[in-house]
VOBA-1610 file (N, C-alpha, C; in pm, whole numbers, padded with zeros to 5 digits, always signed):
BEGIN
Met+00336+00048+02234Met+00234+00094+02141Met+00098+00052+02194Lys+00001+00139+02178Lys-00136+00112+02218Lys-00194-00003+02136Leu-00275-00087+02200Leu-00339-00197+02128Leu-00436-00145+02023Ile-00430-00205+01906Ile-00520-00169+01798Ile-00636-00268+01800Pro-00761-00220+01803Pro-00874-00313+01807Pro-00887-00390+01675Phe-00941-00513+01684Phe-00958-00596+01566Phe-01051-00532+01464Glu-01139-00444+01507Glu-01229-00374+01415Glu-01151-00285+01317Asn-01027-00257+01348Asn-00943-00173+01262Asn-00851-00256+01171Thr-00885-00383+01151Thr-00804-00468+01064Thr-00876-00497+00935Trp-00796-00529+00832Trp-00853-00571+00704Trp-00761-00675+00642Pro-00816-00789+00597Pro-00732-00895+00540Pro-00680-00859+00401Tyr-00564-00913+00370Tyr-00506-00897+00237Tyr-00443-01029+00195Asp-00419-01042+00067Asp-00349-01157+00012Asp-00232-01110-00071Lys-00126-01188-00070Lys-00009-01158-00151Lys+00009-01274-00249Met+00008-01241-00378Met+00033-01340-00483Met+00151-01290-00565Met+00257-01368-00560Met+00382-01327-00624Met+00424-01194-00562Glu+00430-01087-00640Glu+00468-00957-00585Glu+00348-00863-00575Asp+00229-00913-00602Asp+00108-00831-00598Asp+00034-00848-00466Ile-00026-00739-00419Ile-00102-00741-00294Ile-00246-00705-00327Tyr-00336-00796-00288Tyr-00478-00783-00319Tyr-00562-00770-00193Leu-00675-00703-00206Leu-00779-00706-00104Leu-00897-00781-00165His-00957-00873-00089His-01075-00944-00140His-01188-00847-00169Glu-01197-00744-00084Glu-01300-00643-00100Glu-01248-00513-00040Cys-01278-00403-00104Cys-01241-00272-00052Cys-01329-00242+00070Pro-01271-00202+00183Pro-01352-00172+00300Pro-01434-00043+00287Tyr-01403+00038+00188Tyr-01471+00167+00172Tyr-01580+00164+00065Cys-01549+00112-00055Cys-01648+00112-00164Cys-01702-00028-00195His-01646-00129-00133His-01690-00269-00142His-01668-00332-00279Gln-01578-00277-00359Gln-01542-00342-00485Gln-01465-00470-00453His-01484-00573-00531His-01420-00703-00508His-01286-00713-00582Asn-01196-00793-00526Asn-01066-00825-00586Asn-00990-00701-00630Val-00949-00623-00533Val-00879-00497-00560Val-00728-00522-00559Leu-00665-00496-00673Leu-00519-00502-00683Leu-00465-00369-00635Thr-00389-00370-00526Thr-00336-00245-00472Thr-00207-00207-00544His-00163-00085-00521His-00037-00036-00577His+00074-00047-00473Met+00050-00123-00367Met+00149-00134-00259Met+00269-00217-00307Ser+00387-00167-00280Ser+00509-00237-00320Ser+00554-00332-00209Glu+00645-00420-00245Glu+00704-00513-00148Glu+00772-00434-00035Glu+00838-00326-00070Glu+00908-00244+00029Glu+00809-00181+00127Asp+00697-00132+00075Asp+00594-00074+00162Asp+00539-00179+00257Leu+00514-00299+00207Leu+00463-00406+00293Leu+00564-00442+00401Glu+00689-00449+00367Glu+00792-00480+00465Glu+00802-00371+00572Arg+00789-00244+00530Arg+00790-00135+00628Arg+00670-00146+00721Ala+00553-00180+00667Ala+00434-00196+00751Ala+00452-00311+00849Lys+00518-00417+00806Lys+00544-00531+00896Lys+00642-00492+01007Glu+00723-00390+00982Glu+00815-00338+01084Glu+00747-00233+01171Glu+00616-00217+01155Glu+00533-00123+01231Glu+00568+00022+01201Ile+00604+00048+01076Ile+00625+00184+01029Ile+00497+00226+00957Lys+00439+00339+00998Lys+00313+00385+00941Lys+00327+00401+00789Thr+00234+00340+00715Thr+00239+00337+00570Thr+00105+00380+00512Asn+00107+00468+00414Asn-00015+00511+00346Asn-00037+00427+00222Met-00163+00390+00197Met-00198+00319+00075Met-00325+00381+00019Val-00318+00431-00104Val-00435+00486-00171Val-00495+00373-00254Leu-00622+00344-00227Leu-00688+00234-00296Leu-00727+00279-00436Pro-00695+00201-00539Pro-00720+00243-00677Pro-00868+00248-00715Cys-00951+00177-00643Cys-01094+00170-00679Cys-01169+00297-00641Cys-01144+00352-00523Cys-01221+00469-00477Cys-01131+00586-00435His-01000+00567-00446His-00900+00670-00414His-00903+00712-00267Thr-00949+00623-00181Thr-00948+00650-00037Thr-00812+00611+00018Lys-00761+00695+00108Lys-00631+00666+00169Lys-00650+00583+00295Met-00585+00468+00298Met-00583+00381+00416Met-00448+00402+00484Ile-00452+00433+00614Ile-00328+00449+00690Ile-00305+00320+00767Ile-00199+00250+00730Ile-00166+00121+00789Ile-00064+00144+00900Leu-00099+00106+01021Leu-00009+00122+01135Leu+00090+00007+01143Lys+00043-00113+01107Lys+00130-00229+01102Lys+00062-00336+01018Ala+00138-00437+00982Ala+00085-00548+00904Ala+00143-00677+00960Asp+00066-00784+00947Asp+00120-00916+00975Asp+00104-00997+00846Glu+00109-01127+00853Glu+00101-01209+00732Glu-00039-01213+00672Asp-00141-01170+00747Asp-00279-01182+00701Asp-00357-01051+00700Tyr-00322-00957+00787Tyr-00404-00838+00808Tyr-00323-00710+00805Phe-00390-00603+00757Phe-00343-00468+00779Phe-00412-00417+00905Trp-00337-00353+00993Trp-00390-00292+01115Trp-00388-00142+01089Thr-00508-00080+01085Thr-00520+00057+01036Thr-00568+00154+01143Thr-00574+00281+01106Thr-00627+00384+01196Thr-00779+00392+01188Asp-00838+00334+01083Asp-00982+00343+01061Asp-01057+00222+01117His-01176+00248+01163His-01268+00142+01207His-01331+00084+01080Leu-01290-00037+01039Leu-01330-00093+00909Leu-01437-00200+00920Arg-01458-00256+01038Arg-01556-00364+01055Arg-01670-00318+01143Lys-01786-00380+01122Lys-01903-00347+01203Lys-01908-00433+01326
//
């Protein structure tokens, strides 16, 4: 697989069964509770492409893979 640049990553937190973003990379709303399920997160950790629609701005984030701290996406999210 081609290397994904760090600019295409976004941090997330998992509390119990909920997955949060500190800030939405698109609309910049704080403390976004995503609708991502445990199964979706596990698939992303297995490097299976996963779609996540953010509830704050309804933007679709395409996650190529996930680790314990970051989503690795198709979008350039950092400056």
